[in-house]
C-alpha positions in Angstrom: 29.0 1.9 -6.2 27.8 5.4 -7.1 24.9 7.2 -5.5 22.3 5.8 -8.0 23.4 2.2 -7.6 23.0 0.3 -4.4 21.9 -3.0 -2.8 18.1 -2.4 -2.5 14.8 -4.0 -1.9 12.4 -3.8 -4.8 8.7 -4.5 -5.2 7.4 -5.1 -8.7 3.6 -4.9 -9.3 1.8 -5.5 -12.6 -1.9 -4.9 -13.5 -3.4 -8.1 -14.6 -4.8 -8.4 -18.1 -4.1 -4.8 -19.0 -3.6 -5.5 -22.7 -6.9 -7.5 -22.9 -8.7 -4.8 -21.0 -7.5 -2.3 -23.5 -9.0 -4.3 -26.3 -12.2 -5.4 -24.5 -13.3 -2.2 -22.8 -13.8 1.4 -24.0 -11.0 3.9 -23.8 -13.1 5.8 -21.2 -13.3 2.7 -19.0 -9.6 2.1 -19.1 -8.9 5.7 -18.6 -11.1 5.7 -15.4 -9.2 2.7 -14.0 -5.9 4.2 -14.8 -7.0 7.5 -13.2 -7.8 5.6 -10.0 -4.4 3.9 -10.3 -2.7 7.2 -10.7 -4.4 8.5 -7.5 -3.2 5.5 -5.6 0.4 6.1 -6.7 0.2 9.8 -5.8 -1.0 8.8 -2.4 2.1 6.8 -1.7 4.4 9.4 -3.0 2.8 11.9 -0.5 3.2 9.2 2.2 6.9 8.9 1.4 7.3 12.7 1.8 6.1 12.4 5.3 9.0 10.2 6.3 10.9 13.1 7.9 8.0 14.1 10.3 6.5 10.8 11.4 7.9 7.9 9.5 6.2 5.9 6.8 2.5 5.7 7.7 3.5 6.1 11.3 5.0 2.7 11.2 8.7 3.8 11.4 10.7 5.9 13.6 11.4 9.6 12.7 14.2 9.8 10.2 14.3 13.6 9.5 17.9 13.6 8.3 17.6 11.0 5.6 16.2 10.8 2.1 13.1 8.9 1.2 13.2 5.3 2.4 11.1 4.1 -0.6 10.7 5.6 -4.1 8.1 5.0 -6.7 8.4 4.5 -10.5 5.4 3.9 -12.9 5.7 2.5 -16.4 2.1 2.3 -17.9 0.6 -0.7 -16.0 3.7 -1.5 -14.0 4.8 0.0 -10.6 8.2 -0.3 -9.0 8.8 0.5 -5.3 12.5 0.5 -4.4 14.3 1.2 -1.2 17.2 3.5 -0.5 19.4 0.5 0.6 19.1 -3.1 2.0 18.7 -2.3 5.7 16.1 -3.7 8.0 14.2 -0.5 8.2 14.2 -0.3 4.3 12.6 -3.7 4.0 10.1 -2.9 6.7 9.1 0.3 5.0 8.9 -1.3 1.6 6.7 -4.1 2.9 4.4 -1.7 4.7 3.9 0.6 1.7 3.6 -2.4 -0.7 0.8 -3.9 1.5 -1.1 -0.6 1.7 -0.6 0.0 -2.0 -1.8 -3.5 -3.0 -4.9 -3.3 -0.7 -5.9 0.0 -2.2 -5.7 -1.5 -5.7 -7.8 -4.4 -4.8 -10.3 -2.1 -3.1 -10.6 0.0 -6.2 -11.2 -3.1 -8.4 -7.7 -3.2 -9.9 -6.4 -6.7 -10.3 -2.8 -6.8 -9.5 0.1 -9.1 -8.5 3.7 -8.6 -7.6 6.9 -9.8 -6.0 9.6 -8.4 -3.7 13.3 -9.0 -4.4 16.8 -7.7 -3.3 20.1 -7.0 -5.0 22.2 -4.4 -6.8 19.8 -2.0 -8.5 20.4 1.3 -10.4 17.8 4.0 -10.0 18.8 7.1 -11.8 15.8 9.5 -12.0 17.6 12.2 -13.9 18.4 9.8 -16.8 15.3 7.6 -16.3 17.5 4.5 -15.9 16.2 1.6 -13.9 17.8 -1.8 -14.1 19.3 -4.6 -12.1 19.0 -8.2 -11.1 16.2 -7.5 -8.6 13.9 -6.2 -11.3 14.5 -9.4 -13.4 14.0 -11.7 -10.4 10.8 -9.9 -9.3 9.4 -9.8 -12.8 10.0 -13.5 -13.5 8.4 -14.5 -10.2 5.4 -12.3 -10.9 5.0 -13.8 -14.3 4.8 -17.3 -12.7 2.2 -16.3 -10.2 -1.4 -17.4 -10.7 -3.2 -15.3 -8.1 -3.6 -11.7 -7.0 -1.1 -11.2 -4.3 2.6 -10.4 -3.6 5.3 -12.9 -2.6 8.9 -12.6 -1.6 11.7 -13.8 -3.8 14.3 -15.8 -1.9 16.8 -12.9 -2.3 14.7 -10.8 0.0 14.8 -13.2 2.9 18.1 -12.2 4.4 16.7 -9.7 6.9 13.1 -11.1 7.0 13.7 -12.5 10.5 14.0 -8.8 11.8 10.6 -7.9 10.3 7.4 -8.2 12.4 5.8 -11.5 11.5 2.3 -9.9 11.0 3.7 -8.4 7.7 4.0 -11.8 6.1 3.0 -15.4 6.2 4.1 -18.7 4.5 1.7 -20.6 2.3 1.3 -22.8 -0.7 0.9 -20.3 -3.5 -0.5 -21.1 -7.0 2.0 -20.8 -9.7 1.2 -21.5 -13.4 3.1 -24.8 -12.9 1.5 -25.8 -9.5 1.4 -24.9 -5.9 4.8 -23.9 -4.3 5.6 -22.8 -0.7 6.5 -19.0 -0.6 6.5 -16.1 1.8 3.5 -14.0 1.1 3.1 -10.3 1.9 0.2 -9.7 4.3 -2.3 -7.5 2.8 -3.7 -6.1 6.0 -1.6 -4.4 8.7 -3.1 -3.4 12.0 -1.9 0.1 11.7 -3.3 0.6 8.3 -6.6 -1.2 8.0 -9.5 -1.5 10.4 -10.7 -4.8 9.2 -9.0 -7.5 7.1 -12.4 -9.0 6.3 -13.3 -5.9 4.2 -11.0 -7.2 1.4 -12.7 -10.5 0.9 -15.7 -9.0 -1.0 -13.3 -6.9 -3.1 -11.6 -10.1 -4.3 -15.0 -11.7 -4.9 -16.1 -8.7 -7.0 -13.6 -9.8 -9.6 -16.0 -12.7 -10.4 -18.3 -10.2 -11.9 -15.7 -9.1 -14.5 -14.2 -12.5 -15.5 -15.1 -15.9 -16.9 -13.3 -19.1 -17.6 -9.6 -19.5 -16.7 -9.3 -15.9 -15.5 -11.6 -16.8 -12.6 -9.0 -19.2 -11.4 -7.0 -16.2 -10.2 -9.9 -15.2 -7.9 -10.3 -18.7 -6.6 -6.6 -19.0 -5.9 -6.4 -15.6 -4.2 -9.3 -16.4 -1.9 -7.7 -19.7 -1.0 -4.3 -18.1 -0.3 -5.7 -15.5 2.0 -8.6 -17.6 3.4 -7.1 -17.6 7.0 -6.0 -14.0 6.8 -9.4 -12.2 6.2 
C-alpha cells in the first residue's frame, strides 16, 4: 500500500436532520449552528497538533517523531476522523477525540450520531480523495442508528481488548429495526470532563426543538446512557 492508503480506524459522524433544519429554520440560524460546529472541528485540529508535545489531550504518551495520530475531514454536515494506522494507540486516540468531539456537539445543541470502523482506507489530502470499506461500514451503521451516540462496528473490535474499558460499554442500542447489542463509545472520559451528569440536560434540551417521532431519538439516547451520566 502507498502512503495514503493504510489499514485505519475511522469515525464517521453525521448531524441529524440537517436537510430538514435547512428548510425549517432561517439561514442565519443554520449559519450559527454550523459556525459552532466549525469551532469544534478547529478545536480538535489544534488538539492533534499538540500530539508531539504532550499526546492527544494528555491521554497518550509523547510521540514527537510521528505524524498526527488522528486527522479530520469535514464534508458539509459530515465529519470523518481517521487514524494513521490500525495500532492500539491509534484506536485509543481516535476514541478519545471522538468522545470529546461528540460531547462538545451535544453541549452546543448539535444533534449528532456516528460509528467507528476499521479497514483499508485511502486518505489523500492533496487530491481530496477519501474512500474505502471503513467509510461504507461506518456510514451504513450510522444510518441504522435511532439515537444520538456513537457505536463500534464489529470491524473495530480487534484491538478493543487493549483499550481502557472506561472508553466504551456494551448496551442494547436502538436501531431503526429494533434494539441490538453493540459496543457504545463512552461520552465522558475522566481526563476530559469533570462531570458526566452535565450532559444529561444537554440531551433533554433536544425535547424543546423536536416533536413526534424525532423525540424518540432523545428518549432512546437517555435510555442508552442512563447508567453513564
